[in-house]
N, C-alpha and C positions, 0 to 999 in steps of 0.2 A: 375411517374406523376399521379396526381389525376384528373380524368375527372369529374368535378362537374356539367358540363352543356352539354346539347346536342349541344351547339354552338361549342364544340370541334370537332364535326363530320362534314365531308364533304362528298358529294355524287357524284359518277361518274356513269352516265347512258349511256349505249351504245345501239344503235339501227339502224335498217334499215327498213323503210316502215312498222312500227308497227301500224300506224293508231290510232284507238280508244284505243288500248292497251297502247300506249304511254301516251295518255291523262290520263288514269286511273293511270298509274305509277306516273306521276307528282302529281296528286291529292292525292295519298296515302302518300306523304312525309309530315312529321310534319311541321307546319308553322314556327317553331323555327329554322329550318334548312334553311339557306340562301346561304350556300356555295355549289352550285350545278353546275356541268359541264355535258352537254349532248354531246356525241360524235356521230356524224352522218356519216353513210357510204353510201353516194350517194342515199339518199331517194328521191323518186319522188312523195310522197303522202302528202307533206306539213308538214312533221315532224319538219323540221328546223323552220318554221314559228310558229308552235305550241309551240316549246320550247322557242322561243323568246317572245311569248305572255305570257308565264308563268314566264318571267323574269329570265330565265336560261341562263347561258353562253353557247354558242354553239361553238363546234369545228368540222369543216367539214374535214374529212380525204381526203388527196390527193391520189386518187386511181391509180395514175401512179406507186405508190408503192403497191404491192399486199396486199390485206386486210386480216387481221386475227383478231379474237376477242382479242387476246393478245395484238396486236398492238393498238387496239382501247382503251383498258383499260389502257395501259401504257400512251398513249397520254393524256387521260383524267386525270389520276392521277398526271402527272407532270404539266399539266395546272392548276389543282386544287391547288397544292402546291405552284405554282407561284403566283396565284391570291389571295389566302387566306392563309396567313402565319400562322394564328392562328390554322389551322386545324391539329389535332394530330391523327385523326382516319379517315380512308377512307372506306366508305360503297360502294361497287360495286353492281350495279343492272343492270339486263338486261331489255330492254324496254318492254318485254312481261310479266313483273311481277309487282305485287303490294305489297308494304311493309305493314305489320300489324302495327297498331298504337303503341303498347307497345314493339315492337321489340328493339328499340334503348335503352330504359331504361334497359331492360334485358341484352343486350350486354354490356352496359356501366358498369353495376354492376359487371359482370365477369371481365372486363378489369381493373376495380379499385381494385378488390380483388386478382387478380393473375397477377402480373407484368411480369411473364415469358410467358404469353400467347400472342403470336404474331398475331394470327388471330382467328376469331370466326365466326361460322355460326350457323344456326338454322334449324328447320324443314321447309320443303316446302310442300305446298298443291296444287294439281292440281285444277284449277278453275272449270273445267267441265269434270270429269272423265267419265261421261256417254255419252259424245259426240261421242266417238269411242273406240274400243278395244285398239287402240294405245295410246290414252289419258289415259286410265285406266292402261295400262302398265307403263306409266310415273308416275302416282300417286303411284303405288306400289313401283316403284323404289325410289321415295322420302321417302316413309314410311319405307322401308327396311334398310335405312342407319343407322349405329350405332350412339350413342351419347356418350358424354364423351370426353376423349382425343383420337383424331383420327389422321390418317396419312395425310389426305388431306381434302380440301374443294372444293366446286363447285363455280359457277359463282356469287352466292350471298354470299358475305363474307365481314366482316369488318376486316381491317388490320391496325395496327399501322403504321403511316407514317415512323417512324424511322426504323421499321422492313422492310417495303417495300423498303426503300433505301438501307439498309444493304444487303438484299437478291438480289438486283439488278432489282427488278420489274419483269414483265412478259417477257418471251422470245418471241419476236415478230414473229419468224419464226415457232413457234409451232402452227399448225392449229387446233389441237384437244387435249383435256386433258391438256390444258395450265395451268389450275388450279392445277392439280396434279404436274406438273413440277415445278411450283413456290412453292408449298407446300414442296417439297423435299428440296429445297434450304433454305426455312424458317426454317425447322427443323435442317438442317445442320448448320445453323447459331446459333443454341442453343435455339430457341424458340419453344413453344408448340402450337398445334392447337386444338381447342375445337369445338365440335358441341353440342349445348344445346338442350333440348327437346322443348324449346319455339318455337312457330310458327313464322317464319321469313317472309314468303311471299307466295302470291298466284302466281302460274305459269300458263301460258296459252300455252300449247304445240301446240294445234290446228293441230294435225296430223290426217288426215282422210283417207289417201291413203297408201297402202302397200309400194309404191316406196319411200314415205317420211320416213317411218319407216326403210326401207332397207338402205337408204342413211345415216340415223342417226346411224345405226349399223355399217356401213362402217367407219364413222368418229370415232367411238369408237375403232375399230380395228386399224385404222391409228394412233390414239392417243396412244394406248398401245405400239406399236412398236417404235413410235417416241420417247416417253419419256424413254422407256427402253434403246434404243440405246444411247440417250444423257447421261444417268446415268448408263451405263452398268458396269462401273468400281467401282460403289458404292456397298458395300457389301450387301446392302439391296435388290438389284436385283428387283427393283420396277416393277410391272406388269409381272414379269417372269412367274408366275403361270397362269395368264390369257392368255399369249401368247402360252404357252405349250398346254393349253386346246383348244384354237381355232385352232391351227395347227393340233391337234389330231383329233378333231371332224369335223373340216372344210376342212381338206385336206387328212390326212393320211388314215382315215377310208374310205372316199369316193373313194380314189384311189384304195384301195385294194378291195372294193366292186365292182368297175368297172372291175378290173382284174379277179375276181372270179365269176362274175355273170353267165357266160356261161359254166364254167367247174367245179369249186369247190363249189357246192351248199351248202355243210355244212358250209364251211368257210363264204360264202355269208350270210347265215342266222345268223351265230354267230356274224358277224360284224354288221348287220342291227339291231339286238336286243340291241346293245349298246346304241342306241338313246332312246328307251323307258325306259331303265334302268337309264339313266341320268335324264330323265324326272321324273321318280318316286323318284329318290334320292332328287331332288330339292323340289318336292312336300312334301316329308316326312320331309325335313329339316325345313320347314316353319310351321310344325304342332305345335299347342299350343302356337302360337305367335300372335294370334288375327286376322289372315287372314281367309277370307271365303274360302271354297273349290274351288269356281269359281276363286277367285283371285290367289290361289295357282296353279291351273291348267294353268291359263293364263300366269302367270309369268314364270312357268317352261317351257311352250311351247315357249315363247319368248326367254328364255335363250338358249334353244336347237337350235332353228332355226337361232338365231342371229350368231351362229358360222360361218355360210357360208358368210354373208356379212362382218363380221369382218375379215375373211381371205382375202376377196377381198380388204378390206381396207389396209391390210398388203401388198398385191401385189401392190397396188397403191403407197404405200410409197416407195417400192424398185424400182418400175418403174420410179418414179420421181427422185430418187437418180441416177439411171443409166443414165438418161437424164440430170443429173446435174441441176435439177430444184427443188429448195427447197420448192416451193409452188404448191400445187395441191388441192385447196379449194374444200371441199365437203359440199354443202349446201343442207339441206333437206326441206327447206321451199321455 
């Protein structure tokens, strides 16, 4: 199908107490797009009223059912398809983001020229990387992502409605890395995923405290193991490499360090030195790629230290399974 007009695009925005960031999100949408659904998760800051004032259809989630971002995106997508039959493409947006003016035209051009592309995303830029070291880490994370044909997308993605239906939408019980999980099923359905170099959105991480960063890293670890376990029979073994790394640096080495600290001093020193070696490996891997030395050091430090909260996230996953509890939401804001 040829998407000749931006009218073919519908937008799903999810949010909870985003305040002024949500207002900026609404304002960033092109005026031509009128098919918009905002999914609210029990906001208490007037977000629902703000959406209604912007003539946006609002869907308030029933929180008697545990909340996940996947559940919110699913609800918004099916509401959008129900209300606006003409929509052939769904742009998912988080309420803390602003879309760049020319993103839709760039994405539509790719969708028109490559009919086997089921989903497309672009580059994300952090609104204020100077606000904190943690915001700066997020900005590096957005920049470091590859472009071209990729294995997965993030929360800001445009998906063909037919592909969304074929893949079965988001898995509502996946509390983190839900986008990676859907990406696997989209690729298994025979469609490709692309990330283009065009700027897609401004993101506002607003992370100022180490406990926020720690919880965000915990979510990452939880997402790794959750998605891996769901698709462990798939030959791709998605996230297997990441899980091995966080187990090695987040548990195995610390365990043997603790065992050897009082008796086997040479072993203790040999194990401890593995962390600075990993740090230097990451720093060197970013050489000649346009990153400042400060950015390379900060990113490497975050990658090394994050192994510990990621392992905690894995433990949280298995703890929930032992208690037969599918939901253990980890919020960092």
